[in-house]
C-alpha positions as CSV (number, residue, x, y, z in Angstrom):
1,X,137.1,-89.4,111.8
2,X,140.5,-90.2,113.4
3,X,141.0,-93.8,112.3
4,X,139.0,-94.4,109.1
5,X,140.5,-93.8,105.7
6,X,139.7,-94.6,102.1
7,X,141.4,-95.4,98.9
8,X,140.3,-93.7,95.7
9,X,140.6,-95.1,92.2
10,X,141.1,-92.0,90.1
11,X,141.7,-91.4,86.5
12,X,142.3,-88.6,84.1
13,X,141.7,-88.5,80.5
14,X,144.8,-90.4,79.6
15,X,145.4,-93.1,82.2
16,X,144.5,-94.3,85.7
17,X,146.5,-94.7,88.7
18,X,146.0,-96.2,92.2
19,X,147.2,-94.1,95.1
20,X,147.7,-96.0,98.2
21,X,149.6,-95.9,101.4
22,X,151.8,-99.0,101.6
23,X,150.4,-100.4,104.8
24,X,146.9,-100.4,103.5
25,X,148.0,-103.1,100.9
26,X,149.2,-105.4,103.7
27,X,147.0,-105.0,106.6
28,X,143.5,-103.8,105.6
29,X,140.3,-105.5,104.3
30,X,138.7,-103.5,101.6
31,X,135.1,-102.8,100.8
32,X,134.0,-101.3,97.4
33,X,130.8,-99.7,96.7
34,X,130.1,-97.8,93.4
35,X,127.1,-96.5,91.6
36,X,128.0,-95.1,88.2
37,X,129.9,-91.9,88.5
38,X,128.4,-91.1,91.9
39,X,130.2,-91.1,95.2
40,X,128.5,-93.9,97.1
41,X,129.5,-93.9,100.7
42,X,128.3,-93.1,104.2
43,X,131.3,-92.8,106.5
44,X,134.4,-92.9,104.3
45,X,136.9,-90.2,103.6
46,X,139.7,-89.9,101.1
47,X,143.3,-90.8,101.1
48,X,145.0,-89.8,97.9
49,X,147.4,-87.2,96.4
50,X,145.5,-84.0,95.5
51,X,145.6,-83.5,91.8
52,X,142.9,-81.4,90.4
53,X,142.9,-83.0,87.0
54,X,141.7,-86.3,88.4
55,X,138.1,-87.3,88.4
56,X,136.9,-89.6,91.2
57,X,135.5,-92.8,89.8
58,X,135.4,-95.3,92.6
59,X,136.1,-95.5,96.3
60,X,137.4,-98.4,98.2
61,X,136.9,-98.4,101.9
62,X,139.2,-99.5,104.6
63,X,138.7,-99.6,108.3
64,X,141.7,-99.1,110.5
65,X,144.1,-96.7,112.1
66,X,147.3,-97.6,110.6
67,X,149.8,-100.4,111.7
68,X,150.0,-99.1,115.2
69,X,146.5,-97.8,115.6
70,X,147.9,-94.2,116.1
71,X,147.2,-92.5,112.8
72,X,144.8,-89.7,113.3
73,X,143.8,-88.2,110.0
74,X,141.7,-85.1,110.1
75,X,140.2,-84.0,106.8
76,X,140.1,-80.3,107.7
77,X,143.2,-79.2,105.9
78,X,143.5,-77.8,102.4
79,X,145.3,-80.9,101.1
80,X,142.0,-82.7,101.3
81,X,140.0,-80.1,99.3
82,X,140.1,-82.3,96.2
83,X,138.0,-84.9,98.2
84,X,135.5,-82.3,99.4
85,X,135.3,-80.8,95.9
86,X,134.4,-84.3,94.6
87,X,131.6,-84.5,97.1
88,X,130.2,-81.1,96.0
89,X,130.7,-81.8,92.4
90,X,128.8,-85.1,92.6
91,X,126.3,-83.4,94.9
92,X,126.3,-86.1,97.6
93,X,126.4,-85.7,101.4
94,X,128.8,-87.5,103.7
95,X,128.0,-89.1,107.0
96,X,130.8,-88.5,109.5
97,X,130.6,-91.4,111.8
98,X,132.8,-92.4,114.7
99,X,134.4,-95.6,115.7
100,X,136.2,-96.8,118.8
101,X,139.6,-95.3,119.7
102,X,142.7,-97.4,119.1
103,X,146.3,-97.5,119.8
104,X,148.0,-95.3,122.3
105,X,145.1,-92.9,122.0
106,X,142.9,-95.6,123.6
107,X,145.7,-96.4,126.0
108,X,146.2,-92.8,127.3
109,X,142.6,-91.6,127.3
110,X,140.2,-94.5,127.5
111,X,141.9,-97.6,128.9
112,X,141.2,-96.6,132.4
113,X,137.7,-95.4,131.4
114,X,136.7,-98.2,129.3
115,X,132.9,-97.9,130.0
116,X,133.0,-94.4,128.3
117,X,134.1,-95.9,125.0
118,X,131.5,-95.7,122.3
119,X,128.1,-94.1,122.6
120,X,128.5,-92.8,126.3
121,X,131.3,-90.4,125.3
122,X,134.2,-91.4,122.9
123,X,131.9,-91.2,119.8
124,X,130.8,-87.7,120.4
125,X,134.3,-86.7,121.5
126,X,135.9,-87.8,118.2
127,X,133.3,-86.5,115.8
128,X,132.7,-83.1,117.4
129,X,136.5,-82.5,117.3
130,X,136.6,-83.4,113.7
131,X,133.6,-81.4,112.5
132,X,134.5,-78.3,114.6
133,X,137.9,-78.5,112.9
134,X,136.3,-78.4,109.5
135,X,134.4,-75.4,110.6
136,X,137.3,-73.4,112.0
137,X,139.7,-74.4,109.4
138,X,137.5,-73.2,106.5
139,X,136.4,-76.4,104.8
140,X,132.8,-75.1,104.5
141,X,133.9,-71.6,103.3
142,X,136.0,-73.2,100.6
143,X,133.1,-75.6,99.8
144,X,129.9,-73.8,100.6
145,X,127.7,-76.5,99.1
146,X,129.2,-79.4,101.1
147,X,126.7,-81.3,103.1
148,X,127.9,-83.3,106.2
149,X,125.6,-85.5,108.3
150,X,126.3,-86.0,112.1
151,X,124.6,-88.8,114.1
152,X,123.4,-89.0,117.6
153,X,121.7,-85.6,117.5
154,X,124.8,-83.8,116.6
155,X,127.4,-85.4,118.9
156,X,126.9,-82.9,121.8
157,X,127.5,-79.9,119.6
158,X,123.9,-78.5,119.7
159,X,124.0,-78.5,123.5
160,X,127.1,-76.2,123.5
161,X,125.8,-74.0,120.5
162,X,125.5,-70.8,122.5
163,X,129.0,-71.2,124.1
164,X,130.7,-72.1,120.9
165,X,129.0,-69.3,119.0
166,X,129.9,-66.8,121.9
167,X,133.5,-67.8,121.9
168,X,134.0,-67.9,118.1
169,X,132.2,-64.6,117.5
170,X,133.2,-62.5,120.6
171,X,136.6,-63.9,121.4
172,X,138.3,-66.2,118.9
173,X,137.6,-64.2,115.7
174,X,139.2,-61.1,117.3
175,X,142.3,-63.2,117.7
176,X,142.5,-64.5,114.1
177,X,139.7,-67.1,113.7
178,X,138.0,-64.8,111.3
179,X,140.6,-65.4,108.7
180,X,139.4,-69.1,108.2
181,X,135.9,-69.1,109.6
182,X,133.8,-66.6,107.8
183,X,130.3,-67.5,109.2
184,X,128.8,-68.3,112.5
185,X,128.4,-71.8,113.9
186,X,124.7,-71.5,113.5
187,X,125.0,-70.5,109.8
188,X,127.1,-73.7,109.2
189,X,124.4,-75.8,110.8
190,X,121.8,-74.1,108.7
191,X,123.7,-74.5,105.5
192,X,126.1,-77.4,105.7
193,X,125.4,-79.7,108.7
194,X,122.5,-82.1,109.4
195,X,121.9,-84.2,112.5
196,X,120.2,-87.5,112.9
197,X,118.3,-89.1,115.8
198,X,120.4,-92.2,115.7
199,X,120.8,-93.8,119.0
200,X,119.1,-90.8,120.8
201,X,115.5,-91.5,121.4
202,X,114.7,-88.7,123.7
203,X,111.8,-86.3,122.9
204,X,113.1,-83.7,125.3
205,X,116.5,-83.8,123.7
206,X,115.0,-83.8,120.2
207,X,113.0,-80.7,121.1
208,X,116.1,-78.9,122.4
209,X,117.8,-79.8,119.0
210,X,114.9,-78.5,117.1
211,X,115.1,-75.2,118.9
212,X,118.9,-74.9,118.3
213,X,119.2,-76.5,114.8
214,X,115.7,-76.5,113.4
215,X,113.4,-79.4,112.3
216,X,114.6,-78.8,108.7
217,X,118.0,-80.1,109.5
218,X,117.1,-83.3,111.4
219,X,116.9,-86.8,110.0
220,X,115.3,-89.9,111.7
221,X,117.7,-92.6,112.1
222,X,118.0,-95.7,114.3
223,X,121.8,-96.5,114.9
224,X,121.4,-100.2,114.3
225,X,122.9,-102.6,115.5
226,X,123.6,-100.4,118.6
227,X,119.9,-99.8,118.9
228,X,116.7,-101.7,117.6
229,X,114.4,-100.5,114.8
230,X,111.5,-101.2,117.3
231,X,112.7,-98.8,119.9
232,X,113.4,-96.1,117.4
233,X,110.2,-96.4,115.5
234,X,108.1,-96.7,118.6
235,X,109.7,-93.6,119.9
236,X,109.1,-91.4,116.8
237,X,105.6,-92.7,116.4
238,X,104.6,-91.7,119.9
239,X,106.8,-88.6,120.4
240,X,104.8,-85.4,121.0
241,X,105.5,-83.6,117.7
242,X,103.3,-81.7,115.3
243,X,102.5,-83.4,112.1
244,X,104.7,-81.0,110.0
245,X,107.8,-81.6,112.0
246,X,107.2,-85.3,112.3
247,X,106.9,-85.6,108.6
248,X,110.1,-83.5,108.0
249,X,112.2,-85.5,110.5
250,X,110.6,-88.8,109.6
251,X,111.0,-88.7,105.8
252,X,110.7,-85.4,104.0
253,X,114.1,-84.1,105.0
254,X,115.8,-87.4,103.9
255,X,113.8,-87.4,100.5
256,X,115.2,-83.9,99.8
257,X,118.8,-84.5,101.0
258,X,119.2,-87.8,99.2
259,X,117.1,-86.9,96.2
260,X,114.9,-89.9,96.7
261,X,112.3,-90.8,94.1
262,X,109.0,-92.5,94.9
263,X,109.4,-95.6,97.2
264,X,107.0,-97.8,99.2
265,X,104.9,-95.6,101.5
266,X,106.9,-92.5,100.5
267,X,103.8,-90.5,100.7
268,X,101.8,-92.5,103.4
């Protein structure tokens, strides 16, 4: 997530302290969502000094890319381990969602290709770079219980699964990747990564992802407001899937991942 950051309100046993980059105070509109002592967010990540003694209490979300639109923060380095440890301690997943490129990144890569911004290409470009950075830089090895959700049927990664696995295992690990990436890309998808159907209502594509990732790691999603509930629901209702996989993707996987209790039609 190259241009989304978050502020954490943290406290230890003695006092509390706000850790904040100065320009956030002047330029950004904040959103706060809390639920007791649980981390309550979908697409935010942390921006605070790593002090292991702190306990995360509340996250305030900003949208932005810095004052010039060029800050590219990747949460795949050890200094962000306190944030990922908070996710695992609280036993909550994080949805890694893209947004449009900004600043000189937009100017250099996308300004002359503006019709590729968003769902056609830039969303997958940004998220796949970020999550594969987390894989190769050892985030999931340091936090083996961490759960990350990727939208849009995996942001193109499942379609390159064989090639990524081949180059990681047969080439890159012989050159040093094995020091930070202990498992295969398939193992990370089986243990740490989920994908959703958001904005990708293709049964052919879904079947391919089921073959590469497995129905147990796929969640039904819409991608509203980019797509409509009617289109997404009509597609899943009529997709040629066996009942077991339809139930897993449609609700059972989400009930397990989010630890959902009983709700209306939860067993219909």
